[in-house]
Structure formats: C-alpha cells, structure tokens
C-alpha positions as MATLAB code, in Angstrom:
seq = 'XXXXXXXXXXXXXXXXXXXXXXXXXXXXXXXXXXXXXXXXXXXXXXXXXXXXXXXXXXXXXXXXXXXXXXXXXXXXXXXXXXXXXXXXXXXXXXXXXXXXXXXXXXXXXXXXXXXXXXXXXXXXXXXXXXXXXXXXXXXXXXXXXXXXXXXXXXXXXX';
ca = [
      11.291  -13.429   33.944;
       9.134  -13.546   30.833;
       8.582  -10.385   28.926;
       5.066   -9.732   27.769;
       4.491   -8.734   24.160;
       3.633   -5.101   23.731;
       0.036   -4.501   22.675;
      -0.607   -3.173   19.213;
      -1.116    0.533   19.681;
      -2.612    2.891   17.176;
      -0.274    5.779   16.491;
      -2.102    9.006   15.767;
      -0.185   11.716   13.958;
      -1.042   14.560   11.658;
      -1.615   13.452    8.101;
       0.787   14.795    5.520;
      -1.603   13.988    2.671;
      -3.157   17.103    1.136;
      -5.764   17.164   -1.641;
      -4.953   20.029   -4.017;
      -7.660   19.482   -6.627;
     -11.380   20.142   -6.476;
     -11.893   16.894   -8.390;
     -10.641   13.976   -6.322;
      -9.274   10.978   -8.200;
     -11.090    7.760   -7.193;
      -7.731    6.073   -6.547;
      -6.824    8.791   -4.019;
      -8.460    6.654   -1.330;
      -5.482    4.281   -1.571;
      -2.795    6.952   -1.022;
      -1.098    6.358    2.336;
       2.064    7.594    3.978;
       3.120    3.996    4.637;
       3.007    3.248    0.915;
       5.046    6.375    0.134;
       7.638    5.312    2.718;
       8.048    1.886    1.121;
       7.934    3.236   -2.422;
      10.867    5.586   -1.831;
      12.531    3.819    1.120;
      11.799    6.672    3.529;
      10.992    7.096    7.199;
       7.618    8.700    8.003;
       9.360   11.669    9.650;
      11.197   12.526    6.439;
       7.987   13.112    4.447;
       7.151   16.807    4.192;
       3.942   16.603    2.176;
       2.056   14.279   -0.172;
      -0.107   16.333   -2.527;
      -2.952   14.597   -4.353;
      -3.659   16.411   -7.616;
      -6.309   15.459  -10.136;
      -4.229   12.953  -12.107;
      -0.955   12.625  -10.176;
       0.437   12.495   -6.653;
       3.337   14.776   -5.742;
       5.657   13.445   -3.039;
       7.964   15.913   -1.324;
      10.285   14.412    1.265;
      13.864   14.643    2.410;
      15.848   13.921   -0.763;
      12.713   13.139   -2.807;
      10.616   15.377   -5.024;
       8.619   13.245   -7.456;
       5.315   12.894   -9.214;
       3.773    9.444   -8.861;
       0.787    7.822  -10.545;
      -2.245    6.928   -8.448;
      -1.936    3.461   -9.974;
       1.331    2.946   -8.068;
      -0.480    2.753   -4.718;
      -1.762   -0.579   -3.380;
      -5.351   -0.937   -2.164;
      -6.146   -0.747    1.536;
      -8.972   -1.874    3.787;
     -11.361    0.610    5.340;
     -12.334    2.174    2.004;
     -14.292    0.891   -0.981;
     -12.601   -2.157   -2.527;
     -10.955   -1.774   -5.934;
     -13.206   -1.928   -8.977;
     -12.506   -3.734  -12.240;
     -11.623   -0.404  -13.876;
      -9.065    0.317  -11.147;
      -7.553   -3.129  -11.529;
      -7.201   -2.409  -15.244;
      -5.398    0.852  -14.409;
      -2.910   -1.061  -12.253;
      -2.269   -3.577  -15.021;
      -1.770   -0.805  -17.572;
       0.697    0.869  -15.210;
       2.638   -2.352  -14.638;
       2.952   -2.979  -18.390;
       5.009    0.221  -18.609;
       7.785   -1.276  -16.478;
      11.074   -1.707  -18.301;
      11.854   -5.163  -16.962;
       9.666   -7.690  -18.851;
       9.727  -10.042  -15.846;
       7.655   -7.561  -13.812;
       5.227   -6.351  -16.485;
       2.356   -8.511  -15.287;
       2.607   -7.936  -11.551;
       2.730   -5.332   -8.838;
       6.025   -3.848   -7.668;
       7.874   -5.985   -5.122;
       7.354   -3.447   -2.352;
       3.591   -4.191   -2.429;
       4.359   -7.540   -0.753;
       6.264   -5.760    2.005;
       3.433   -3.224    2.345;
       0.805   -5.916    2.862;
       3.026   -7.874    5.271;
       3.479   -4.729    7.398;
      -0.258   -4.064    7.330;
      -0.916   -7.629    8.505;
       1.325   -7.058   11.522;
      -0.365   -3.746   12.326;
      -3.892   -5.190   12.173;
      -5.474   -4.579   15.596;
      -7.436   -7.827   15.684;
      -8.681  -10.900   13.868;
     -11.536   -9.114   11.988;
      -9.101   -6.537   10.584;
      -6.647   -9.283    9.670;
      -9.454  -11.148    7.891;
     -10.233   -7.979    5.907;
      -6.597   -7.763    4.788;
      -6.644  -11.474    3.913;
      -9.774  -11.006    1.784;
      -8.258   -7.986    0.039;
      -5.060   -9.839   -0.865;
      -7.059  -12.800   -2.164;
      -9.147  -10.448   -4.325;
      -6.013   -9.020   -5.980;
      -3.851  -12.149   -6.074;
      -3.388  -11.555   -9.816;
      -1.000   -8.769   -8.794;
       1.562  -11.073   -7.210;
       3.824  -13.798   -8.499;
       3.525  -17.176   -6.796;
       6.518  -16.569   -4.525;
       5.141  -13.264   -3.202;
       1.700  -14.755   -2.700;
       3.176  -17.653   -0.708;
       5.162  -15.183    1.410;
       2.002  -13.242    2.234;
       0.070  -16.403    3.053;
       2.866  -17.574    5.380;
       2.820  -14.189    7.141;
      -0.929  -14.506    7.637;
      -0.594  -18.024    9.035;
       2.189  -16.931   11.386;
       0.223  -13.929   12.672;
      -3.029  -15.884   13.028;
      -1.371  -18.655   15.052;
];
C-alpha cells in the first residue's frame, strides 16, 4: 500500500519573541525562533525567551544566554524586503568574523535556514517569494551554498 505524503501544516504556538524597547530596530522584523534554533543548534522547546532590545537581541534558552546582533539574522518573506542600508549592516557584521574565508559571506547556517524555509513553504507562490528573496541576496552566499539552495528549490518545485 502506498503511503500518502503528509500535507504541510502550519504549526501555531506562542511566540517567545518579546520587544523590550520602545524604539524597535528595523532589523527586528527578521528575528525568528527558527533562526535562533539554527544559530545556537537548539530545539524550539528549549528557547525560554528572545528579547529584542534597541540595538541587540538577547537569547535565553536551555544552556544559552547570549546577546546577538540584529545583523546576524537572515531576511524572511512576509515583511518588507531588506534595504541597501541593511545589506551594508550584514556585510559589516560578516567582516568581523575571525576566519578570513568567511568575511565576505553569510554564516553557513543561513543556507540551512533558507533550505528549511523552502520545505515549509505552503505553496508555489510562497516558494517563489523565497526564491526571489534568495536571488536578491545572492551576494551573501558562496557559489557552493547558492548551488545547494538552487538544487533544493528545483527538487521541491518538481
């Protein structure tokens, strides 16, 4: 007997993201629990709270208590696309990396983040939005990562 694929279901849970400042950073729109999970190799259940302050994000989870820059979070669909100034902030942040090989590109977990988001896209229009977003920030990835993302998109679209 053939097993049918399970439909993509939207999981609704209480957000653990809290804004603690009266002035909201423009990059706060990109802060997601999924990104925090990949950044620190966590499960969503182990996050206690993600506090968005004016200039920094505080992540408190099981075994993790860290301040993170807004520029560490990848862009997402469903909010305003990144501006040139925000792209410059990402590049400035990446230049601070110790390994010279990675100073001109996003952290490796960004590739995994986008691949997971592709798989969670509820339909072709959402997948096209993710495709357009990745193409608009392709400067952030090395050629290998970009090819990986394009292969994922082709596999999902087929």
